[in-house]
C-alpha positions as CSV (number, residue, x, y, z in Angstrom):
1,M,-11.3,21.0,11.2
2,K,-11.9,19.6,14.9
3,A,-15.2,17.7,13.2
4,L,-12.8,16.1,10.5
5,V,-10.0,15.4,13.2
6,Q,-13.3,13.5,15.0
7,K,-14.5,11.7,11.8
8,W,-11.2,10.4,10.9
9,N,-10.9,9.2,14.3
10,Q,-14.2,7.7,14.7
11,F,-13.4,6.3,11.3
12,F,-9.8,4.7,12.4
13,T,-10.5,2.7,15.2
14,E,-7.5,1.3,16.8
15,D,-8.8,-2.0,15.3
16,K,-8.8,-0.8,11.7
17,E,-5.6,0.9,12.3
18,R,-3.6,-2.3,13.2
19,L,-5.9,-4.3,10.0
20,L,-4.1,-1.5,7.7
21,I,-0.7,-2.2,9.3
22,D,-0.6,-5.7,8.6
23,I,-1.7,-5.2,5.3
24,G,0.5,-2.6,4.7
25,L,3.5,-5.1,5.8
26,L,1.5,-7.7,3.9
27,L,1.8,-5.9,0.5
28,L,5.5,-4.5,1.2
29,R,6.8,-8.5,1.8
30,L,4.9,-9.5,-1.0
31,G,6.2,-6.3,-3.1
32,V,10.0,-6.7,-2.3
33,G,9.9,-10.5,-1.7
34,L,8.9,-11.5,-5.3
35,M,10.6,-8.5,-7.0
36,M,13.8,-9.5,-5.3
37,A,13.5,-13.3,-6.2
38,F,12.2,-13.0,-9.6
39,S,14.5,-9.9,-11.0
40,H,17.5,-10.6,-9.3
41,G,17.8,-13.6,-7.1
42,M,16.5,-16.1,-9.9
43,G,18.9,-14.7,-12.5
44,K,21.8,-14.9,-10.1
45,L,21.2,-18.7,-9.4
46,Q,20.4,-19.6,-12.8
47,K,23.9,-17.9,-13.8
48,F,25.5,-20.2,-10.9
49,F,23.9,-23.2,-12.2
50,A,24.7,-22.5,-15.6
51,G,27.9,-23.2,-15.5
52,G,31.2,-21.9,-17.7
53,T,33.1,-19.0,-16.3
54,I,31.8,-17.0,-13.9
55,R,32.3,-13.6,-13.9
56,F,30.6,-11.6,-10.8
57,A,31.8,-8.7,-8.5
58,D,34.0,-10.4,-5.6
59,P,33.8,-7.9,-3.1
60,I,34.3,-9.5,0.5
61,G,37.0,-11.7,-1.3
62,L,34.8,-15.2,-1.2
63,G,35.1,-15.7,-4.6
64,M,33.4,-14.7,-7.5
65,S,31.5,-18.3,-7.7
66,T,31.1,-18.4,-4.3
67,S,29.8,-14.2,-4.1
68,L,27.1,-15.2,-7.1
69,F,25.8,-18.0,-5.4
70,L,25.5,-16.2,-1.9
71,A,24.2,-13.2,-3.4
72,G,21.6,-15.4,-5.2
73,A,20.2,-17.2,-2.6
74,A,19.9,-14.3,-0.4
75,E,18.0,-12.7,-3.4
76,F,16.1,-15.6,-4.1
77,V,15.6,-18.0,-1.3
78,C,15.5,-15.1,1.9
79,A,13.0,-13.1,-0.7
80,L,10.4,-15.7,-1.1
81,A,10.5,-16.6,2.6
82,I,10.1,-13.2,3.4
83,A,7.7,-12.9,0.6
84,V,5.3,-15.5,2.7
85,G,6.6,-14.6,6.0
86,L,8.8,-17.0,7.1
87,M,11.1,-16.5,9.5
88,T,11.1,-13.2,8.2
89,R,13.2,-10.9,10.4
90,A,15.9,-13.8,10.2
91,M,15.4,-14.1,6.7
92,A,16.1,-10.1,5.8
93,V,19.3,-10.0,7.7
94,P,21.4,-11.9,4.5
95,L,19.2,-9.9,2.1
96,A,20.0,-6.3,4.1
97,F,23.5,-7.7,4.3
98,T,23.6,-8.1,0.5
99,M,22.2,-5.1,-0.2
100,I,24.7,-3.2,2.0
101,V,27.6,-4.9,0.1
102,A,26.0,-4.5,-3.2
103,A,25.4,-0.4,-2.3
104,F,28.6,0.8,-0.3
105,I,31.0,-2.1,-1.3
106,V,30.2,-2.9,-5.2
107,H,28.7,0.5,-5.9
108,G,30.7,2.3,-3.3
109,G,32.9,4.6,-5.6
110,D,29.8,5.1,-8.5
111,P,27.1,8.0,-8.4
112,F,24.4,7.6,-5.7
113,R,21.9,6.8,-8.7
114,K,24.0,2.9,-9.3
115,Q,23.7,2.6,-5.3
116,E,20.2,3.9,-5.2
117,F,18.5,0.5,-6.3
118,A,20.4,-1.8,-3.5
119,L,19.4,1.1,-1.2
120,L,15.6,1.2,-2.1
121,Y,15.9,-2.9,-0.9
122,L,17.7,-2.4,2.2
123,I,14.7,0.1,3.4
124,P,12.4,-2.4,3.6
125,C,14.5,-5.3,4.9
126,I,15.1,-2.6,7.8
127,T,11.9,-2.3,8.7
128,L,10.7,-6.2,8.5
129,M,13.3,-6.8,10.8
130,L,12.5,-4.1,13.2
131,S,8.2,-4.4,12.3
132,G,8.0,-8.2,12.0
133,P,6.1,-9.7,9.0
134,G,2.8,-8.7,10.6
135,R,-0.7,-10.7,10.9
136,F,-1.2,-11.9,7.6
137,S,1.9,-14.4,7.4
138,I,3.6,-17.7,8.3
139,D,5.6,-16.6,11.1
140,A,1.7,-15.3,12.9
141,I,0.3,-18.8,12.5
142,L,3.3,-20.6,13.7
143,R,3.5,-18.2,16.7
144,K,-0.4,-18.4,17.4
145,R,-0.2,-22.7,16.8
146,L,3.2,-22.4,19.2
147,S,1.0,-20.4,21.8
148,S,-2.1,-22.5,21.8
149,T,0.0,-25.8,22.1
150,E,1.6,-24.2,25.6
151,E,-1.5,-23.8,27.2
């Protein structure tokens, strides 16, 4: 067993661990961001811009149209920003707020299976707020450029 642990530690050096974490964050951002944007946000924005009567939940009293637009914008614009790693921590905030409202207000009285979907999107948002986007992101590129111009 000790030999197995030693082999494991030889293979997973600190550099490899950091690389794998950054790849994991990239996959998380791309998966969550693109699925949210194109499976949820785009449809809401299309519905908003199509005109006509808007029927949408108004969970915090802003009006159905405003609620639809804000949810759609968070789920599309913020999700795409997260996917590419642009202002990731900040963009995760409105998306997390939207998922909190969806899970605990819109579906607050529903069975857990109706809340689960919003919670499954909320968890990666919180994770990205805490961890940041990782090395393979626009944020990392901008941080590197800004730090090199300050020297």
